[in-house]
MIDOSE-1310 file (N, C-alpha, C; in nm, 2 decimals, decimal comma, always signed):
residues 111
mlev	+0,04/-0,12/+0,03/+0,02/+0,02/-0,02/+0,05/+0,16/-0,01; +0,05/+0,21/-0,10/+0,17/+0,32/-0,09/+0,06/+0,46/-0,04; +0,19/+0,56/+0,08/+0,15/+0,60/+0,15/+0,21/+0,75/+0,12; +0,08/+0,84/+0,09/+0,11/+0,96/+0,04/+0,15/+1,03/+0,15
hatd	+0,23/+1,13/+0,21/+0,16/+1,28/+0,34/+0,19/+1,40/+0,25; +0,12/+1,45/+0,30/+0,08/+1,59/+0,28/+0,21/+1,70/+0,27; +0,35/+1,61/+0,34/+0,46/+1,72/+0,26/+0,51/+1,68/+0,15; +0,41/+1,52/+0,13/+0,47/+1,47/-0,05/+0,45/+1,56/-0,14
temy	+0,30/+1,57/-0,10/+0,23/+1,65/-0,22/+0,22/+1,78/-0,22; +0,29/+1,86/-0,09/+0,29/+2,00/-0,09/+0,43/+2,06/-0,17; +0,56/+1,96/-0,16/+0,65/+1,92/-0,23/+0,67/+1,88/-0,38; +0,58/+1,85/-0,43/+0,56/+1,81/-0,55/+0,51/+1,91/-0,63
aaga	+0,40/+2,00/-0,55/+0,27/+2,10/-0,59/+0,40/+2,23/-0,62; +0,49/+2,23/-0,52/+0,55/+2,36/-0,52/+0,70/+2,36/-0,63; +0,68/+2,24/-0,72/+0,76/+2,22/-0,80/+0,85/+2,13/-0,78; +0,93/+2,04/-0,68/+1,03/+1,99/-0,63/+1,08/+1,88/-0,72
drsd	+1,06/+1,86/-0,82/+1,03/+1,72/-0,87/+1,18/+1,76/-0,95; +1,24/+1,69/-0,92/+1,36/+1,69/-0,94/+1,39/+1,70/-1,13; +1,32/+1,65/-1,23/+1,34/+1,68/-1,37/+1,30/+1,82/-1,39; +1,19/+1,88/-1,29/+1,15/+2,02/-1,30/+1,28/+2,16/-1,33
pafp	+1,23/+2,19/-1,42/+1,38/+2,31/-1,43/+1,35/+2,37/-1,37; +1,27/+2,39/-1,30/+1,33/+2,53/-1,18/+1,43/+2,45/-1,06; +1,45/+2,36/-1,08/+1,56/+2,28/-1,02/+1,66/+2,19/-1,09; +1,74/+2,29/-1,20/+1,84/+2,22/-1,30/+1,95/+2,18/-1,27
pgpv	+2,00/+2,08/-1,28/+2,15/+2,03/-1,18/+2,26/+2,12/-1,24; +2,35/+2,12/-1,18/+2,51/+2,22/-1,17/+2,58/+2,13/-1,14; +2,67/+2,21/-1,16/+2,81/+2,19/-1,04/+2,83/+2,22/-0,90; +2,85/+2,09/-0,86/+2,87/+2,13/-0,66/+3,02/+2,05/-0,64
tirv	+3,07/+2,11/-0,54/+3,16/+2,09/-0,47/+3,12/+2,10/-0,29; +3,11/+1,96/-0,27/+3,11/+1,89/-0,14/+3,20/+1,93/-0,05; +3,24/+1,96/+0,07/+3,36/+1,99/+0,12/+3,32/+1,97/+0,33; +3,38/+1,82/+0,34/+3,35/+1,78/+0,44/+3,53/+1,74/+0,49
sada	+3,49/+1,79/+0,66/+3,62/+1,83/+0,78/+3,57/+1,68/+0,85; +3,70/+1,59/+0,86/+3,58/+1,47/+0,97/+3,71/+1,41/+1,08; +3,69/+1,37/+1,19/+3,75/+1,25/+1,25/+3,83/+1,18/+1,15; +4,01/+1,11/+1,20/+4,04/+1,02/+1,10/+4,03/+0,90/+1,13
dadv	+3,91/+0,88/+1,14/+3,90/+0,75/+1,16/+3,89/+0,69/+1,06; +3,95/+0,49/+1,10/+3,99/+0,39/+0,97/+3,82/+0,40/+0,84; +3,75/+0,42/+0,89/+3,65/+0,41/+0,85/+3,52/+0,57/+0,78; +3,61/+0,69/+0,79/+3,57/+0,77/+0,76/+3,48/+0,84/+0,65
llri	+3,61/+0,77/+0,53/+3,56/+0,71/+0,41/+3,49/+0,71/+0,33; +3,40/+0,53/+0,42/+3,33/+0,50/+0,38/+3,17/+0,54/+0,40; +3,17/+0,58/+0,59/+3,02/+0,64/+0,61/+3,01/+0,79/+0,49; +3,13/+0,92/+0,47/+3,11/+0,95/+0,37/+3,05/+0,88/+0,26
avql	+3,12/+0,83/+0,19/+3,06/+0,79/+0,07/+2,90/+0,69/+0,05; +2,84/+0,66/+0,19/+2,70/+0,61/+0,24/+2,67/+0,73/+0,17; +2,66/+0,79/+0,26/+2,58/+0,95/+0,23/+2,54/+0,99/+0,13; +2,73/+0,98/+0,03/+2,72/+1,06/-0,14/+2,69/+1,00/-0,23
nfln	+2,65/+0,87/-0,19/+2,51/+0,80/-0,32/+2,38/+0,82/-0,28; +2,32/+0,87/-0,21/+2,26/+0,93/-0,23/+2,20/+1,04/-0,30; +2,30/+1,10/-0,44/+2,32/+1,20/-0,51/+2,28/+1,10/-0,62; +2,32/+1,00/-0,66/+2,32/+0,90/-0,76/+2,39/+0,97/-0,86
tapt	+2,47/+0,98/-0,85/+2,60/+1,06/-0,99/+2,74/+1,06/-0,91; +2,79/+0,97/-1,01/+2,97/+0,98/-0,96/+3,02/+1,12/-0,96; +3,10/+1,11/-0,84/+3,21/+1,25/-0,84/+3,33/+1,28/-0,95; +3,32/+1,39/-1,02/+3,43/+1,37/-1,14/+3,58/+1,40/-1,04
rlsl	+3,56/+1,44/-0,94/+3,67/+1,47/-0,82/+3,65/+1,46/-0,71; +3,73/+1,37/-0,62/+3,78/+1,33/-0,51/+3,95/+1,34/-0,46; +3,92/+1,42/-0,30/+4,08/+1,48/-0,26/+4,02/+1,43/-0,10; +4,13/+1,34/-0,06/+4,09/+1,34/+0,08/+4,22/+1,34/+0,10
erha	+4,23/+1,45/+0,20/+4,42/+1,48/+0,29/+4,37/+1,46/+0,43; +4,46/+1,41/+0,52/+4,53/+1,34/+0,67/+4,60/+1,48/+0,73; +4,55/+1,53/+0,78/+4,58/+1,61/+0,86/+4,60/+1,60/+1,02; +4,72/+1,54/+1,13/+4,67/+1,52/+1,24/+4,58/+1,39/+1,29
drvd	+4,42/+1,43/+1,34/+4,34/+1,38/+1,40/+4,23/+1,39/+1,32; +4,20/+1,50/+1,18/+4,15/+1,50/+1,09/+4,13/+1,49/+0,97; +4,04/+1,43/+0,89/+4,08/+1,45/+0,74/+4,00/+1,54/+0,70; +4,05/+1,61/+0,58/+3,95/+1,71/+0,50/+3,89/+1,61/+0,31
vvvg	+3,82/+1,60/+0,30/+3,73/+1,56/+0,19/+3,70/+1,64/+0,14; +3,74/+1,67/-0,06/+3,66/+1,76/-0,11/+3,57/+1,66/-0,24; +3,45/+1,68/-0,27/+3,39/+1,61/-0,35/+3,37/+1,67/-0,46; +3,34/+1,68/-0,61/+3,33/+1,77/-0,67/+3,22/+1,66/-0,81
feac	+3,11/+1,77/-0,82/+3,05/+1,72/-0,89/+3,00/+1,77/-1,05; +2,99/+1,70/-1,13/+2,95/+1,81/-1,28/+2,79/+1,85/-1,26; +2,71/+1,73/-1,21/+2,56/+1,79/-1,29/+2,52/+1,74/-1,12; +2,46/+1,82/-1,00/+2,37/+1,78/-0,94/+2,31/+1,91/-0,87
alel	+2,17/+1,86/-0,87/+2,08/+1,94/-0,78/+2,11/+2,03/-0,68; +2,16/+2,18/-0,68/+2,15/+2,21/-0,53/+2,12/+2,19/-0,40; +1,94/+2,14/-0,44/+1,91/+2,12/-0,32/+1,89/+1,97/-0,31; +1,91/+1,86/-0,37/+1,97/+1,74/-0,38/+2,10/+1,75/-0,27
adlv	+2,22/+1,85/-0,32/+2,36/+1,87/-0,25/+2,33/+1,94/-0,08; +2,25/+1,96/-0,05/+2,22/+2,08/+0,07/+2,16/+1,96/+0,12; +2,05/+1,84/+0,09/+2,02/+1,76/+0,13/+2,11/+1,62/+0,24; +2,22/+1,55/+0,12/+2,32/+1,55/+0,16/+2,41/+1,61/+0,27
crkl	+2,44/+1,73/+0,22/+2,51/+1,80/+0,37/+2,44/+1,75/+0,47; +2,32/+1,77/+0,50/+2,24/+1,77/+0,66/+2,27/+1,66/+0,71; +2,28/+1,55/+0,57/+2,25/+1,39/+0,65/+2,49/+1,39/+0,69; +2,53/+1,43/+0,61/+2,67/+1,44/+0,66/+2,69/+1,49/+0,83
aqlt	+2,64/+1,60/+0,81/+2,59/+1,67/+0,94/+2,53/+1,56/+1,05; +2,52/+1,50/+1,04/+2,44/+1,40/+1,14/+2,55/+1,37/+1,17; +2,65/+1,27/+1,10/+2,77/+1,17/+1,15/+2,82/+1,21/+1,27; +2,85/+1,11/+1,34/+2,96/+1,20/+1,46/+3,06/+1,22/+1,45
cvad	+3,16/+1,18/+1,34/+3,24/+1,15/+1,32/+3,29/+1,31/+1,22; +3,16/+1,35/+1,19/+3,21/+1,53/+1,08/+3,21/+1,63/+1,19; +3,30/+1,71/+1,16/+3,30/+1,85/+1,22/+3,25/+1,94/+1,15; +3,27/+1,92/+1,01/+3,21/+2,08/+0,96/+3,20/+1,96/+0,78
vsvd	+3,09/+2,07/+0,78/+3,07/+2,00/+0,57/+2,99/+2,16/+0,53; +3,01/+2,15/+0,42/+2,92/+2,25/+0,30/+2,93/+2,25/+0,14; +2,89/+2,32/+0,13/+2,82/+2,29/+0,00/+2,84/+2,41/-0,10; +2,94/+2,38/-0,21/+2,98/+2,56/-0,27/+2,94/+2,53/-0,42
pksp	+2,82/+2,54/-0,49/+2,74/+2,58/-0,62/+2,85/+2,61/-0,71; +2,94/+2,64/-0,67/+3,07/+2,65/-0,83/+3,12/+2,54/-0,88; +3,23/+2,50/-0,98/+3,27/+2,40/-1,09/+3,35/+2,37/-1,03; +3,37/+2,18/-1,02/+3,44/+2,13/-0,97/+3,57/+2,16/-1,00
agap	+3,56/+2,20/-1,13/+3,73/+2,22/-1,18/+3,83/+2,26/-1,07; +3,77/+2,38/-0,99/+3,80/+2,41/-0,89/+3,86/+2,34/-0,75; +3,79/+2,23/-0,76/+3,86/+2,13/-0,66/+3,94/+2,07/-0,71; +4,06/+1,99/-0,62/+4,21/+1,96/-0,61/+4,16/+1,87/-0,69
ncs	+4,30/+1,89/-0,82/+4,29/+1,78/-0,92/+4,36/+1,67/-0,81; +4,29/+1,58/-0,82/+4,39/+1,45/-0,81/+4,42/+1,32/-0,92; +4,47/+1,37/-0,99/+4,56/+1,28/-1,07/+4,71/+1,32/-1,02
């Protein structure tokens, strides 16, 4: 049985359908600062999977007990990237997370 909640219909009535031109995909860079745990990249990758698109750039740098992760996407809806950032912020290992609606070309070169 399919359940439809008021918030679902309100979201679609407001034009939040991802195929709607009001939410065009564009370049996005997500930056995460987290504890340098052995599984931190996996925890971050699980949340990034909700974007349903492969990143064009990924950089991970370790600084003592912290890691900085920068992930660039060529085509990603900013609203969806914001949702993923809120999910990342809920992880106990994450200290800071931000989304930047700029070209991933500005992300570090991983080659």
